[in-house]
C-alpha positions as CSV (number, residue, x, y, z in Angstrom):
1,M,-3.7,4.2,-20.7
2,N,-2.7,0.5,-19.7
3,W,-3.4,0.2,-16.0
4,T,-2.2,-3.5,-15.8
5,L,1.0,-1.3,-16.7
6,A,0.7,1.1,-14.0
7,E,0.1,-1.2,-11.3
8,N,2.6,-3.7,-12.3
9,N,4.9,-0.5,-11.9
10,W,3.2,1.1,-8.8
11,A,6.3,2.3,-7.5
12,Q,7.5,4.2,-10.2
13,F,4.0,5.4,-11.5
14,Q,2.8,6.5,-8.2
15,G,4.9,9.9,-8.5
16,T,2.7,10.9,-11.6
17,V,-0.6,10.2,-9.7
18,K,0.9,12.4,-6.6
19,A,1.8,14.8,-8.9
20,R,-1.6,15.4,-10.4
21,W,-3.5,14.7,-7.0
22,L,-1.7,16.2,-4.7
23,K,-3.9,15.6,-1.5
24,L,-3.2,12.0,-1.4
25,D,-1.0,10.7,0.8
26,A,1.7,8.2,1.0
27,E,-0.4,5.7,2.9
28,Q,-3.3,6.1,0.4
29,L,-1.3,5.5,-2.7
30,R,0.5,2.3,-0.9
31,A,-3.4,1.4,-0.5
32,I,-4.2,2.2,-3.9
33,A,-1.5,0.0,-5.3
34,G,-2.4,0.7,-8.7
35,K,-5.7,-0.1,-8.7
36,R,-7.8,2.3,-10.9
37,A,-10.9,1.6,-8.6
38,S,-9.3,2.3,-5.5
39,L,-7.7,5.4,-7.3
40,L,-11.2,6.8,-7.5
41,S,-12.8,5.8,-4.6
42,A,-9.8,7.6,-3.0
43,I,-10.2,10.8,-5.3
44,Q,-14.0,10.8,-4.3
45,E,-13.2,10.6,-0.6
46,V,-10.3,13.0,-0.4
47,Y,-11.2,15.8,-3.1
48,G,-15.3,15.5,-1.7
49,I,-16.2,14.8,-5.3
50,N,-18.9,12.6,-6.8
51,R,-18.2,9.5,-9.0
52,G,-18.9,10.9,-11.9
53,E,-16.6,13.7,-11.7
54,A,-13.7,11.6,-10.5
55,E,-14.2,9.2,-13.5
56,R,-13.7,12.3,-15.9
57,E,-10.7,13.5,-13.7
58,I,-9.3,10.1,-14.1
59,R,-10.1,9.5,-17.9
60,A,-8.6,13.1,-18.8
61,F,-5.5,11.9,-16.6
62,E,-5.3,8.6,-18.6
63,E,-5.6,10.8,-22.3
64,R,-2.4,12.9,-20.8
65,N,-0.5,9.8,-19.8
66,R,-1.7,7.3,-22.6
67,N,2.2,6.9,-23.9
68,Y,3.3,6.1,-20.2
69,Q,6.3,3.1,-20.3
70,P,8.0,2.4,-17.2
71,K,11.7,3.2,-17.1
């Protein structure tokens, strides 16, 4: 998955992120602004998991969305 593409189209892509991580609220999604490192930190904080576990979740998410293209 191309994070630059996701970042540049964050308004559209954040719905995909929200669908996967339901506990992230609108303010957190705005703060993430398409930055992978910010998403990683937010997942750790909101879900109470360690960095390695959050990284695995993001990698799985990237794999599922590897063909993402903005509309």
